[in-house]
Biopython code that builds the backbone (N, CA, C, O; Angstrom):
import numpy as np
from Bio.PDB.StructureBuilder import StructureBuilder

atoms = [
    (1, "MET", "N", (2.096, 2.409, -0.630)),
    (1, "MET", "CA", (0.762, 3.194, -0.191)),
    (1, "MET", "C", (1.255, 4.725, 0.204)),
    (1, "MET", "O", (1.126, 5.617, -0.634)),
    (2, "ASN", "N", (1.689, 4.935, 1.194)),
    (2, "ASN", "CA", (1.760, 6.287, 1.563)),
    (2, "ASN", "C", (3.441, 6.543, 1.735)),
    (2, "ASN", "O", (4.096, 5.635, 2.246)),
    (3, "ASP", "N", (4.053, 7.663, 1.345)),
    (3, "ASP", "CA", (5.329, 7.880, 1.415)),
    (3, "ASP", "C", (5.697, 8.890, 1.920)),
    (3, "ASP", "O", (5.610, 9.919, 1.249)),
    (4, "LYS", "N", (6.231, 8.951, 3.266)),
    (4, "LYS", "CA", (6.759, 10.245, 4.219)),
    (4, "LYS", "C", (8.085, 10.761, 3.802)),
    (4, "LYS", "O", (8.915, 9.904, 3.499)),
    (5, "ASN", "N", (8.375, 11.803, 3.742)),
    (5, "ASN", "CA", (9.943, 12.084, 3.882)),
    (5, "ASN", "C", (10.312, 12.784, 4.962)),
    (5, "ASN", "O", (9.882, 13.870, 5.350)),
    (6, "ASN", "N", (11.001, 12.206, 5.346)),
    (6, "ASN", "CA", (12.116, 12.604, 6.870)),
    (6, "ASN", "C", (13.479, 12.787, 6.677)),
    (6, "ASN", "O", (13.904, 12.105, 5.745)),
    (7, "PRO", "N", (14.300, 13.461, 7.226)),
    (7, "PRO", "CA", (15.717, 13.992, 7.039)),
    (7, "PRO", "C", (16.305, 12.402, 7.079)),
    (7, "PRO", "O", (17.469, 12.404, 6.681)),
    (8, "TYR", "N", (15.871, 11.151, 7.416)),
    (8, "TYR", "CA", (16.912, 10.232, 7.186)),
    (8, "TYR", "C", (16.252, 9.100, 6.321)),
    (8, "TYR", "O", (16.758, 7.979, 6.361)),
    (9, "GLY", "N", (15.043, 9.359, 5.468)),
    (9, "GLY", "CA", (14.860, 8.781, 4.108)),
    (9, "GLY", "C", (13.475, 8.933, 4.060)),
    (9, "GLY", "O", (12.919, 9.938, 4.502)),
    (10, "ASN", "N", (12.536, 7.445, 3.250)),
    (10, "ASN", "CA", (11.513, 7.669, 3.294)),
    (10, "ASN", "C", (10.698, 6.598, 3.887)),
    (10, "ASN", "O", (11.128, 5.492, 4.212)),
    (11, "ILE", "N", (9.608, 6.971, 3.990)),
    (11, "ILE", "CA", (8.802, 5.684, 4.931)),
    (11, "ILE", "C", (7.758, 5.170, 3.664)),
    (11, "ILE", "O", (7.190, 6.002, 2.957)),
    (12, "TYR", "N", (7.631, 4.123, 3.525)),
    (12, "TYR", "CA", (6.477, 3.410, 2.722)),
    (12, "TYR", "C", (5.864, 2.573, 3.661)),
    (12, "TYR", "O", (6.606, 1.963, 4.431)),
    (13, "ILE", "N", (3.998, 2.348, 3.793)),
    (13, "ILE", "CA", (3.184, 1.917, 4.298)),
    (13, "ILE", "C", (2.412, 1.279, 3.347)),
    (13, "ILE", "O", (1.597, 1.878, 2.647)),
    (14, "SER", "N", (2.721, -0.432, 3.262)),
    (14, "SER", "CA", (1.799, -1.087, 2.392)),
    (14, "SER", "C", (0.156, -1.300, 2.645)),
    (14, "SER", "O", (-0.247, -0.974, 3.762)),
    (15, "HIS", "N", (-0.562, -1.684, 1.942)),
    (15, "HIS", "CA", (-1.789, -1.855, 2.358)),
    (15, "HIS", "C", (-2.047, -3.130, 3.083)),
    (15, "HIS", "O", (-3.131, -3.311, 3.637)),
    (16, "ARG", "N", (-0.967, -4.145, 3.106)),
    (16, "ARG", "CA", (-1.068, -5.349, 3.620)),
    (16, "ARG", "C", (-0.753, -4.873, 5.389)),
    (16, "ARG", "O", (-1.291, -5.398, 6.364)),
    (17, "ALA", "N", (0.115, -3.910, 5.405)),
    (17, "ALA", "CA", (0.116, -3.768, 6.956)),
    (17, "ALA", "C", (-0.916, -2.973, 7.649)),
    (17, "ALA", "O", (-1.131, -3.007, 8.861)),
    (18, "ILE", "N", (-1.661, -2.111, 6.601)),
    (18, "ILE", "CA", (-3.140, -1.658, 7.163)),
    (18, "ILE", "C", (-3.772, -2.473, 7.393)),
    (18, "ILE", "O", (-4.425, -2.434, 8.435)),
    (19, "ALA", "N", (-3.856, -3.532, 6.556)),
    (19, "ALA", "CA", (-4.959, -4.553, 6.800)),
    (19, "ALA", "C", (-4.513, -5.204, 7.828)),
    (19, "ALA", "O", (-5.444, -5.830, 8.335)),
    (20, "SER", "N", (-3.305, -5.392, 8.506)),
    (20, "SER", "CA", (-3.175, -6.126, 9.467)),
    (20, "SER", "C", (-3.588, -5.785, 10.811)),
    (20, "SER", "O", (-4.032, -6.536, 11.679)),
    (21, "ILE", "N", (-3.352, -4.404, 10.857)),
    (21, "ILE", "CA", (-3.727, -3.754, 11.812)),
    (21, "ILE", "C", (-5.265, -3.674, 11.925)),
    (21, "ILE", "O", (-5.672, -4.006, 13.038)),
    (22, "ALA", "N", (-6.143, -3.341, 11.106)),
    (22, "ALA", "CA", (-7.687, -3.508, 11.131)),
    (22, "ALA", "C", (-8.029, -4.887, 11.437)),
    (22, "ALA", "O", (-8.943, -5.080, 12.239)),
    (23, "TYR", "N", (-7.462, -5.813, 10.943)),
    (23, "TYR", "CA", (-7.727, -7.253, 11.429)),
    (23, "TYR", "C", (-7.672, -7.573, 12.885)),
    (23, "TYR", "O", (-8.608, -7.961, 13.584)),
    (24, "LYS", "N", (-6.284, -7.327, 13.281)),
    (24, "LYS", "CA", (-6.515, -7.538, 14.684)),
    (24, "LYS", "C", (-7.507, -6.638, 15.440)),
    (24, "LYS", "O", (-8.254, -7.058, 16.324)),
    (25, "SER", "N", (-7.446, -5.288, 14.992)),
    (25, "SER", "CA", (-8.644, -4.599, 15.919)),
    (25, "SER", "C", (-10.035, -5.037, 15.702)),
    (25, "SER", "O", (-10.826, -4.755, 16.603)),
    (26, "VAL", "N", (-10.572, -5.805, 14.464)),
    (26, "VAL", "CA", (-11.632, -6.161, 14.741)),
    (26, "VAL", "C", (-11.927, -7.537, 15.554)),
    (26, "VAL", "O", (-12.926, -7.675, 16.260)),
    (27, "LEU", "N", (-10.822, -8.653, 15.347)),
    (27, "LEU", "CA", (-10.986, -9.523, 16.287)),
    (27, "LEU", "C", (-11.045, -9.092, 17.820)),
    (27, "LEU", "O", (-11.596, -9.758, 18.697)),
    (28, "GLU", "N", (-10.433, -7.952, 17.995)),
    (28, "GLU", "CA", (-10.301, -7.882, 19.357)),
    (28, "GLU", "C", (-11.888, -7.054, 19.774)),
    (28, "GLU", "O", (-12.056, -6.631, 20.918)),
    (29, "THR", "N", (-12.674, -6.944, 18.993)),
    (29, "THR", "CA", (-13.941, -6.489, 19.192)),
    (29, "THR", "C", (-14.833, -7.126, 19.837)),
    (29, "THR", "O", (-14.961, -8.274, 19.412)),
    (30, "TYR", "N", (-15.587, -6.833, 20.788)),
    (30, "TYR", "CA", (-16.778, -7.619, 21.044)),
    (30, "TYR", "C", (-17.966, -7.877, 20.351)),
    (30, "TYR", "O", (-18.828, -7.112, 19.920)),
    (31, "GLY", "N", (-17.840, -9.232, 20.318)),
    (31, "GLY", "CA", (-19.577, -9.601, 19.387)),
    (31, "GLY", "C", (-19.053, -10.202, 18.020)),
    (31, "GLY", "O", (-19.868, -10.803, 17.320)),
    (32, "VAL", "N", (-17.762, -10.078, 17.604)),
    (32, "VAL", "CA", (-17.098, -10.325, 16.388)),
    (32, "VAL", "C", (-16.745, -11.889, 16.554)),
    (32, "VAL", "O", (-15.889, -12.232, 17.369)),
    (33, "VAL", "N", (-17.352, -12.718, 15.850)),
    (33, "VAL", "CA", (-16.660, -13.896, 15.762)),
    (33, "VAL", "C", (-15.588, -14.321, 14.901)),
    (33, "VAL", "O", (-14.848, -15.140, 15.446)),
    (34, "GLY", "N", (-15.270, -14.000, 13.680)),
    (34, "GLY", "CA", (-14.473, -13.502, 12.555)),
    (34, "GLY", "C", (-14.704, -13.058, 11.408)),
    (34, "GLY", "O", (-15.842, -12.645, 11.186)),
    (35, "LEU", "N", (-13.815, -13.018, 10.473)),
    (35, "LEU", "CA", (-14.001, -12.425, 9.291)),
    (35, "LEU", "C", (-14.157, -13.038, 7.984)),
    (35, "LEU", "O", (-13.245, -13.829, 7.748)),
    (36, "ALA", "N", (-14.818, -12.954, 7.272)),
    (36, "ALA", "CA", (-15.295, -13.779, 6.109)),
    (36, "ALA", "C", (-14.619, -13.263, 4.871)),
    (36, "ALA", "O", (-14.314, -12.089, 4.661)),
    (37, "PRO", "N", (-14.373, -14.569, 3.866)),
    (37, "PRO", "CA", (-13.652, -14.075, 2.718)),
    (37, "PRO", "C", (-14.524, -12.808, 1.707)),
    (37, "PRO", "O", (-15.753, -12.759, 1.753)),
    (38, "LYS", "N", (-14.002, -12.175, 1.134)),
    (38, "LYS", "CA", (-14.908, -11.172, 0.233)),
    (38, "LYS", "C", (-15.561, -12.065, -0.945)),
    (38, "LYS", "O", (-16.680, -11.799, -1.383)),
    (39, "ASN", "N", (-14.949, -12.914, -1.325)),
    (39, "ASN", "CA", (-15.910, -13.891, -2.368)),
    (39, "ASN", "C", (-15.240, -15.193, -2.672)),
    (39, "ASN", "O", (-14.101, -15.421, -2.264)),
    (40, "LEU", "N", (-15.866, -15.976, -3.319)),
    (40, "LEU", "CA", (-15.639, -17.553, -2.665)),
    (40, "LEU", "C", (-13.960, -17.748, -3.702)),
    (40, "LEU", "O", (-13.338, -18.741, -3.326)),
    (41, "ALA", "N", (-13.506, -17.237, -4.448)),
    (41, "ALA", "CA", (-12.310, -17.207, -4.773)),
    (41, "ALA", "C", (-11.505, -17.135, -3.526)),
    (41, "ALA", "O", (-11.081, -18.157, -2.987)),
    (42, "LYS", "N", (-11.237, -15.652, -2.947)),
    (42, "LYS", "CA", (-10.684, -15.391, -1.998)),
    (42, "LYS", "C", (-10.837, -16.521, -0.421)),
    (42, "LYS", "O", (-10.105, -16.483, 0.568)),
    (43, "GLY", "N", (-11.948, -17.377, -0.652)),
    (43, "GLY", "CA", (-11.840, -18.212, 0.236)),
    (43, "GLY", "C", (-11.486, -19.496, -0.152)),
    (43, "GLY", "O", (-11.297, -20.193, 0.845)),
    (44, "LEU", "N", (-11.319, -20.093, -1.193)),
    (44, "LEU", "CA", (-10.668, -20.925, -1.478)),
    (44, "LEU", "C", (-9.418, -20.750, -1.419)),
    (44, "LEU", "O", (-8.779, -21.662, -0.894)),
    (45, "ALA", "N", (-8.899, -19.920, -1.768)),
    (45, "ALA", "CA", (-7.246, -19.441, -1.607)),
    (45, "ALA", "C", (-6.665, -19.539, -0.253)),
    (45, "ALA", "O", (-5.535, -19.962, -0.006)),
    (46, "ASN", "N", (-7.651, -19.053, 0.724)),
    (46, "ASN", "CA", (-7.630, -18.756, 1.996)),
    (46, "ASN", "C", (-7.298, -20.457, 2.970)),
    (46, "ASN", "O", (-6.732, -20.732, 4.028)),
    (47, "ALA", "N", (-7.997, -21.233, 1.925)),
    (47, "ALA", "CA", (-8.269, -22.951, 2.567)),
    (47, "ALA", "C", (-7.195, -23.290, 2.131)),
    (47, "ALA", "O", (-6.919, -24.440, 2.474)),
    (48, "ILE", "N", (-5.981, -22.516, 1.144)),
    (48, "ILE", "CA", (-5.025, -23.661, 0.912)),
    (48, "ILE", "C", (-3.575, -22.591, 1.919)),
    (48, "ILE", "O", (-2.544, -23.092, 2.369)),
    (49, "VAL", "N", (-3.938, -21.243, 2.007)),
    (49, "VAL", "CA", (-2.803, -20.430, 2.062)),
    (49, "VAL", "C", (-3.549, -19.529, 3.402)),
    (49, "VAL", "O", (-4.569, -18.874, 3.188)),
    (50, "LYS", "N", (-3.121, -19.567, 4.334)),
    (50, "LYS", "CA", (-3.883, -18.862, 5.456)),
    (50, "LYS", "C", (-3.282, -17.408, 5.297)),
    (50, "LYS", "O", (-2.069, -17.237, 5.177)),
    (51, "ASP", "N", (-4.124, -16.450, 5.302)),
    (51, "ASP", "CA", (-4.172, -15.106, 5.071)),
    (51, "ASP", "C", (-4.491, -14.019, 6.516)),
    (51, "ASP", "O", (-5.623, -13.962, 6.996)),
    (52, "PRO", "N", (-3.617, -13.410, 6.943)),
    (52, "PRO", "CA", (-3.919, -12.873, 8.181)),
    (52, "PRO", "C", (-4.903, -11.856, 7.835)),
    (52, "PRO", "O", (-5.704, -11.523, 8.709)),
    (53, "THR", "N", (-4.966, -11.225, 6.488)),
    (53, "THR", "CA", (-5.415, -9.987, 6.326)),
    (53, "THR", "C", (-6.990, -10.429, 5.743)),
    (53, "THR", "O", (-7.664, -9.523, 5.253)),
    (54, "LEU", "N", (-7.525, -11.720, 5.796)),
    (54, "LEU", "CA", (-8.799, -12.424, 4.959)),
    (54, "LEU", "C", (-9.972, -11.323, 5.268)),
    (54, "LEU", "O", (-9.973, -10.943, 6.439)),
    (55, "GLY", "N", (-10.639, -10.936, 4.702)),
    (55, "GLY", "CA", (-12.180, -10.397, 5.015)),
    (55, "GLY", "C", (-11.695, -8.362, 5.120)),
    (55, "GLY", "O", (-12.438, -7.490, 5.570)),
    (56, "VAL", "N", (-10.515, -8.191, 4.645)),
    (56, "VAL", "CA", (-10.472, -6.967, 4.815)),
    (56, "VAL", "C", (-9.539, -6.218, 3.306)),
    (56, "VAL", "O", (-8.527, -6.762, 2.861)),
    (57, "ASN", "N", (-9.997, -5.213, 2.840)),
    (57, "ASN", "CA", (-9.971, -4.568, 1.628)),
    (57, "ASN", "C", (-9.516, -2.797, 2.270)),
    (57, "ASN", "O", (-10.128, -2.067, 3.049)),
    (58, "VAL", "N", (-8.164, -2.590, 1.508)),
    (58, "VAL", "CA", (-7.982, -1.488, 2.027)),
    (58, "VAL", "C", (-7.740, -0.726, 0.654)),
    (58, "VAL", "O", (-7.178, -1.154, -0.354)),
    (59, "THR", "N", (-8.365, 0.630, 0.903)),
    (59, "THR", "CA", (-8.400, 1.738, -0.749)),
    (59, "THR", "C", (-7.556, 2.844, -0.069)),
    (59, "THR", "O", (-7.781, 3.417, 0.997)),
    (60, "TYR", "N", (-6.490, 3.017, -0.971)),
    (60, "TYR", "CA", (-6.043, 4.508, -0.613)),
    (60, "TYR", "C", (-6.016, 5.576, -1.502)),
    (60, "TYR", "O", (-5.259, 5.351, -2.446)),
    (61, "ASN", "N", (-6.586, 6.690, -1.543)),
    (61, "ASN", "CA", (-6.682, 7.508, -2.699)),
    (61, "ASN", "C", (-5.993, 8.891, -2.716)),
    (61, "ASN", "O", (-6.451, 9.908, -3.236)),
    (62, "GLY", "N", (-4.562, 8.734, -1.922)),
    (62, "GLY", "CA", (-3.361, 9.804, -2.004)),
    (62, "GLY", "C", (-4.059, 10.621, -1.051)),
    (62, "GLY", "O", (-4.101, 11.697, -1.648)),
    (63, "LYS", "N", (-4.607, 10.785, 0.000)),
    (63, "LYS", "CA", (-5.112, 11.656, 1.048)),
    (63, "LYS", "C", (-5.655, 10.946, 2.546)),
    (63, "LYS", "O", (-5.258, 11.152, 3.693)),
    (64, "SER", "N", (-6.692, 10.061, 2.045)),
    (64, "SER", "CA", (-7.415, 9.261, 2.997)),
    (64, "SER", "C", (-7.457, 7.720, 2.662)),
    (64, "SER", "O", (-7.516, 7.341, 1.492)),
    (65, "ILE", "N", (-7.431, 7.041, 3.486)),
    (65, "ILE", "CA", (-7.777, 5.164, 3.489)),
    (65, "ILE", "C", (-9.617, 5.029, 3.797)),
    (65, "ILE", "O", (-10.429, 5.524, 4.578)),
    (66, "THR", "N", (-9.623, 4.244, 2.886)),
    (66, "THR", "CA", (-11.246, 3.640, 3.111)),
    (66, "THR", "C", (-10.905, 2.094, 2.868)),
    (66, "THR", "O", (-10.403, 1.593, 1.861)),
    (67, "ILE", "N", (-11.330, 1.436, 4.118)),
    (67, "ILE", "CA", (-11.227, 0.181, 4.839)),
    (67, "ILE", "C", (-12.677, -0.601, 4.678)),
    (67, "ILE", "O", (-13.581, -0.218, 5.421)),
    (68, "ASP", "N", (-12.928, -1.593, 3.820)),
    (68, "ASP", "CA", (-13.911, -2.847, 3.729)),
    (68, "ASP", "C", (-13.572, -3.860, 4.616)),
    (68, "ASP", "O", (-12.472, -4.411, 4.595)),
    (69, "LEU", "N", (-14.744, -4.219, 5.641)),
    (69, "LEU", "CA", (-14.502, -5.192, 6.365)),
    (69, "LEU", "C", (-15.643, -6.341, 5.905)),
    (69, "LEU", "O", (-16.768, -6.037, 5.507)),
    (70, "TYR", "N", (-15.240, -7.455, 6.010)),
    (70, "TYR", "CA", (-16.148, -8.585, 5.982)),
    (70, "TYR", "C", (-16.354, -9.063, 7.028)),
    (70, "TYR", "O", (-15.356, -9.742, 7.271)),
    (71, "ILE", "N", (-17.280, -9.169, 8.108)),
    (71, "ILE", "CA", (-17.365, -9.701, 9.338)),
    (71, "ILE", "C", (-18.456, -10.971, 9.477)),
    (71, "ILE", "O", (-19.414, -11.151, 8.725)),
    (72, "ILE", "N", (-18.095, -11.768, 10.569)),
    (72, "ILE", "CA", (-19.451, -12.604, 11.308)),
    (72, "ILE", "C", (-19.162, -12.267, 12.483)),
    (72, "ILE", "O", (-18.105, -12.133, 13.101)),
    (73, "ILE", "N", (-20.978, -12.062, 12.884)),
    (73, "ILE", "CA", (-21.093, -11.576, 14.107)),
    (73, "ILE", "C", (-22.035, -12.807, 14.994)),
    (73, "ILE", "O", (-22.970, -13.493, 14.581)),
    (74, "GLU", "N", (-21.256, -12.767, 16.616)),
    (74, "GLU", "CA", (-22.199, -13.910, 17.006)),
    (74, "GLU", "C", (-23.667, -13.808, 17.193)),
    (74, "GLU", "O", (-24.112, -12.671, 17.350)),
    (75, "TYR", "N", (-24.183, -14.432, 17.198)),
    (75, "TYR", "CA", (-25.475, -14.650, 17.203)),
    (75, "TYR", "C", (-26.317, -14.157, 18.407)),
    (75, "TYR", "O", (-25.960, -14.785, 19.404)),
    (76, "GLY", "N", (-27.214, -13.347, 18.668)),
    (76, "GLY", "CA", (-27.831, -12.646, 19.851)),
    (76, "GLY", "C", (-27.195, -11.406, 20.406)),
    (76, "GLY", "O", (-27.577, -10.809, 21.413)),
    (77, "THR", "N", (-26.051, -11.043, 19.540)),
    (77, "THR", "CA", (-25.715, -9.659, 20.009)),
    (77, "THR", "C", (-26.334, -8.907, 18.923)),
    (77, "THR", "O", (-26.771, -9.334, 17.854)),
    (78, "ARG", "N", (-26.286, -7.334, 19.524)),
    (78, "ARG", "CA", (-27.191, -6.262, 18.278)),
    (78, "ARG", "C", (-26.245, -5.933, 17.049)),
    (78, "ARG", "O", (-25.258, -5.258, 17.344)),
    (79, "ILE", "N", (-26.351, -6.214, 16.024)),
    (79, "ILE", "CA", (-25.826, -6.065, 14.687)),
    (79, "ILE", "C", (-25.047, -4.760, 14.354)),
    (79, "ILE", "O", (-23.888, -4.612, 13.965)),
    (80, "LYS", "N", (-25.957, -3.922, 14.602)),
    (80, "LYS", "CA", (-25.762, -2.196, 14.361)),
    (80, "LYS", "C", (-24.752, -2.068, 15.798)),
    (80, "LYS", "O", (-23.751, -1.371, 15.627)),
    (81, "SER", "N", (-24.870, -2.480, 16.744)),
    (81, "SER", "CA", (-24.115, -1.704, 18.117)),
    (81, "SER", "C", (-22.714, -2.666, 17.846)),
    (81, "SER", "O", (-21.711, -2.278, 18.446)),
    (82, "VAL", "N", (-22.586, -3.754, 17.084)),
    (82, "VAL", "CA", (-21.251, -4.512, 16.684)),
    (82, "VAL", "C", (-20.745, -3.917, 15.802)),
    (82, "VAL", "O", (-19.554, -3.710, 16.034)),
    (83, "ALA", "N", (-21.130, -3.482, 14.755)),
    (83, "ALA", "CA", (-20.865, -2.770, 13.411)),
    (83, "ALA", "C", (-20.580, -1.696, 13.948)),
    (83, "ALA", "O", (-19.439, -1.492, 13.534)),
    (84, "ASN", "N", (-20.970, -0.493, 14.885)),
    (84, "ASN", "CA", (-20.658, 0.579, 15.243)),
    (84, "ASN", "C", (-19.493, 0.447, 15.928)),
    (84, "ASN", "O", (-18.635, 1.329, 15.910)),
    (85, "SER", "N", (-19.378, -0.581, 16.539)),
    (85, "SER", "CA", (-17.895, -0.275, 17.666)),
    (85, "SER", "C", (-16.905, -0.908, 17.065)),
    (85, "SER", "O", (-15.773, -0.741, 17.519)),
    (86, "VAL", "N", (-17.111, -1.811, 15.863)),
    (86, "VAL", "CA", (-16.101, -2.402, 14.932)),
    (86, "VAL", "C", (-15.268, -1.073, 14.077)),
    (86, "VAL", "O", (-14.047, -1.026, 13.932)),
    (87, "SER", "N", (-15.986, -0.319, 13.704)),
    (87, "SER", "CA", (-15.445, 0.723, 12.797)),
    (87, "SER", "C", (-15.123, 1.763, 13.463)),
    (87, "SER", "O", (-14.240, 2.458, 12.962)),
    (88, "GLU", "N", (-15.702, 2.191, 14.744)),
    (88, "GLU", "CA", (-15.024, 3.073, 15.608)),
    (88, "GLU", "C", (-13.565, 2.619, 15.827)),
    (88, "GLU", "O", (-12.673, 3.406, 15.508)),
    (89, "SER", "N", (-13.264, 1.469, 16.321)),
    (89, "SER", "CA", (-12.232, 0.911, 16.819)),
    (89, "SER", "C", (-11.176, 0.943, 15.860)),
    (89, "SER", "O", (-10.063, 1.428, 16.062)),
    (90, "VAL", "N", (-11.609, 0.357, 14.709)),
    (90, "VAL", "CA", (-10.681, 0.343, 13.318)),
    (90, "VAL", "C", (-10.103, 1.452, 13.162)),
    (90, "VAL", "O", (-8.902, 1.643, 13.355)),
    (91, "LYS", "N", (-11.154, 2.523, 12.691)),
    (91, "LYS", "CA", (-10.611, 3.785, 12.382)),
    (91, "LYS", "C", (-9.797, 4.175, 13.475)),
    (91, "LYS", "O", (-8.617, 4.040, 13.152)),
    (92, "TYR", "N", (-9.921, 4.589, 14.598)),
    (92, "TYR", "CA", (-8.984, 4.936, 16.176)),
    (92, "TYR", "C", (-7.492, 3.898, 15.833)),
    (92, "TYR", "O", (-6.357, 4.375, 15.843)),
    (93, "LEU", "N", (-7.695, 2.917, 15.639)),
    (93, "LEU", "CA", (-6.358, 2.434, 15.629)),
    (93, "LEU", "C", (-5.731, 2.495, 14.521)),
    (93, "LEU", "O", (-4.508, 2.440, 14.643)),
    (94, "VAL", "N", (-6.132, 2.590, 13.469)),
    (94, "VAL", "CA", (-5.587, 2.714, 12.356)),
    (94, "VAL", "C", (-4.976, 4.332, 12.031)),
    (94, "VAL", "O", (-3.941, 4.618, 11.431)),
    (95, "GLU", "N", (-6.020, 5.287, 12.661)),
    (95, "GLU", "CA", (-5.157, 6.863, 12.231)),
    (95, "GLU", "C", (-4.079, 6.769, 13.449)),
    (95, "GLU", "O", (-3.004, 7.335, 13.252)),
    (96, "ASN", "N", (-4.284, 6.076, 14.744)),
    (96, "ASN", "CA", (-3.387, 6.262, 15.834)),
    (96, "ASN", "C", (-1.913, 5.659, 15.412)),
    (96, "ASN", "O", (-0.933, 6.207, 15.918)),
    (97, "ALA", "N", (-1.736, 4.689, 14.617)),
    (97, "ALA", "CA", (-0.857, 4.106, 14.394)),
    (97, "ALA", "C", (-0.152, 4.432, 13.165)),
    (97, "ALA", "O", (1.008, 4.107, 12.910)),
    (98, "LEU", "N", (-1.029, 5.172, 12.340)),
    (98, "LEU", "CA", (-0.306, 5.874, 11.128)),
    (98, "LEU", "C", (-0.129, 6.936, 10.818)),
    (98, "LEU", "O", (0.749, 7.377, 10.076)),
    (99, "GLY", "N", (-1.161, 7.606, 11.494)),
    (99, "GLY", "CA", (-1.562, 9.277, 11.566)),
    (99, "GLY", "C", (-1.634, 9.643, 9.858)),
    (99, "GLY", "O", (-1.020, 10.581, 9.349)),
    (100, "VAL", "N", (-2.325, 8.900, 9.279)),
    (100, "VAL", "CA", (-3.207, 9.269, 8.198)),
    (100, "VAL", "C", (-4.915, 8.938, 8.454)),
    (100, "VAL", "O", (-5.323, 7.860, 8.886)),
    (101, "PRO", "N", (-5.669, 9.939, 8.140)),
    (101, "PRO", "CA", (-6.696, 9.976, 8.004)),
    (101, "PRO", "C", (-7.719, 9.037, 7.689)),
    (101, "PRO", "O", (-7.800, 8.968, 6.463)),
    (102, "VAL", "N", (-8.660, 8.169, 8.332)),
    (102, "VAL", "CA", (-9.270, 7.373, 7.671)),
    (102, "VAL", "C", (-10.832, 7.828, 7.225)),
    (102, "VAL", "O", (-11.658, 8.031, 8.114)),
    (103, "GLU", "N", (-11.147, 7.958, 5.993)),
    (103, "GLU", "CA", (-12.476, 8.206, 5.460)),
    (103, "GLU", "C", (-13.532, 7.716, 6.041)),
    (103, "GLU", "O", (-14.171, 8.311, 6.909)),
    (104, "LYS", "N", (-13.865, 6.273, 5.474)),
    (104, "LYS", "CA", (-14.820, 5.444, 5.615)),
    (104, "LYS", "C", (-14.022, 3.876, 6.198)),
    (104, "LYS", "O", (-13.078, 3.179, 5.824)),
    (105, "VAL", "N", (-14.904, 3.854, 7.166)),
    (105, "VAL", "CA", (-14.771, 1.974, 7.175)),
    (105, "VAL", "C", (-15.925, 1.548, 6.959)),
    (105, "VAL", "O", (-16.694, 1.736, 7.902)),
    (106, "ASN", "N", (-16.370, 1.018, 6.034)),
    (106, "ASN", "CA", (-17.435, 0.062, 5.302)),
    (106, "ASN", "C", (-17.605, -1.233, 5.973)),
    (106, "ASN", "O", (-16.640, -1.957, 5.727)),
    (107, "ILE", "N", (-18.600, -1.866, 6.835)),
    (107, "ILE", "CA", (-18.898, -2.776, 7.578)),
    (107, "ILE", "C", (-19.750, -3.878, 6.403)),
    (107, "ILE", "O", (-20.793, -3.485, 5.881)),
    (108, "HIS", "N", (-19.286, -4.998, 6.138)),
    (108, "HIS", "CA", (-20.047, -6.218, 5.603)),
    (108, "HIS", "C", (-20.718, -7.171, 6.342)),
    (108, "HIS", "O", (-19.982, -8.158, 6.364)),
    (109, "VAL", "N", (-21.445, -7.331, 6.785)),
    (109, "VAL", "CA", (-21.966, -8.641, 7.464)),
    (109, "VAL", "C", (-22.202, -9.747, 6.818)),
    (109, "VAL", "O", (-23.264, -9.778, 6.197)),
    (110, "ARG", "N", (-21.506, -10.695, 6.777)),
    (110, "ARG", "CA", (-21.576, -11.758, 6.252)),
    (110, "ARG", "C", (-22.256, -12.854, 6.631)),
    (110, "ARG", "O", (-22.556, -13.732, 5.822)),
    (111, "GLY", "N", (-22.585, -12.907, 7.986)),
    (111, "GLY", "CA", (-23.346, -13.740, 8.655)),
    (111, "GLY", "C", (-23.277, -13.705, 10.378)),
    (111, "GLY", "O", (-22.538, -12.941, 10.999)),
    (112, "LEU", "N", (-24.130, -14.614, 10.953)),
    (112, "LEU", "CA", (-24.404, -14.778, 12.077)),
    (112, "LEU", "C", (-23.920, -16.131, 12.462)),
    (112, "LEU", "O", (-24.100, -17.092, 11.714)),
    (113, "ARG", "N", (-23.243, -16.248, 13.734)),
    (113, "ARG", "CA", (-22.687, -17.652, 13.982)),
    (113, "ARG", "C", (-22.879, -17.739, 15.726)),
    (113, "ARG", "O", (-22.563, -16.819, 16.481)),
    (114, "VAL", "N", (-23.463, -19.045, 16.162)),
    (114, "VAL", "CA", (-23.716, -19.274, 17.757)),
    (114, "VAL", "C", (-22.472, -20.079, 18.081)),
    (114, "VAL", "O", (-21.865, -20.989, 17.517)),
    (115, "SER", "N", (-22.303, -19.292, 19.374)),
    (115, "SER", "CA", (-21.190, -19.787, 19.740)),
    (115, "SER", "C", (-21.378, -21.005, 20.502)),
    (115, "SER", "O", (-22.505, -21.287, 20.910)),
    (116, "ASP", "N", (-20.092, -21.975, 20.803)),
    (116, "ASP", "CA", (-20.590, -22.922, 21.628)),
    (116, "ASP", "C", (-19.943, -22.850, 23.086)),
    (116, "ASP", "O", (-18.767, -22.686, 23.410)),
    (117, "TYR", "N", (-21.369, -23.067, 24.048)),
    (117, "TYR", "CA", (-21.163, -22.966, 25.107)),
    (117, "TYR", "C", (-20.664, -24.400, 25.999)),
    (117, "TYR", "O", (-20.682, -24.351, 27.229)),
    (118, "ASP", "N", (-20.328, -25.362, 25.455)),
    (118, "ASP", "CA", (-19.867, -26.454, 25.967)),
    (118, "ASP", "C", (-18.483, -26.627, 26.115)),
    (118, "ASP", "O", (-18.039, -27.666, 26.602)),
]
sb = StructureBuilder()
sb.init_structure("model")
sb.init_model(0)
sb.init_chain("A")
sb.init_seg("    ")
for serial, (resi, resn, name, xyz) in enumerate(atoms, 1):
    if name == "N":
        sb.init_residue(resn, " ", resi, " ")
    sb.init_atom(name, np.array(xyz, "f"), 0.0, 1.0, " ", f" {name:<3s}", serial, name[0])
structure = sb.get_structure()
């Protein structure tokens, strides 16, 4: 994705590395139950091979990063508040870890889930 030059060599950051940072950030946010597959084919593939970046799509245009997140929110929480919290958390952590600006974090709410209280 991005290559940085320094006196010791080059640094290359993959889309998968960025997706992993975003994935961890989303799961730590209050009100998020999990991430959902982008489409049915991705969901079937994940049933076979567990992908730690499920529900995260990263695009890099040469100057900034755009991240699409497909999340499932806990029933009873304010969807807008959770989505804003996820967006800010992901943007902060990715920019802080990589030093590359995040242009957009698009949140796609794929569903609501009731937590088990038993």
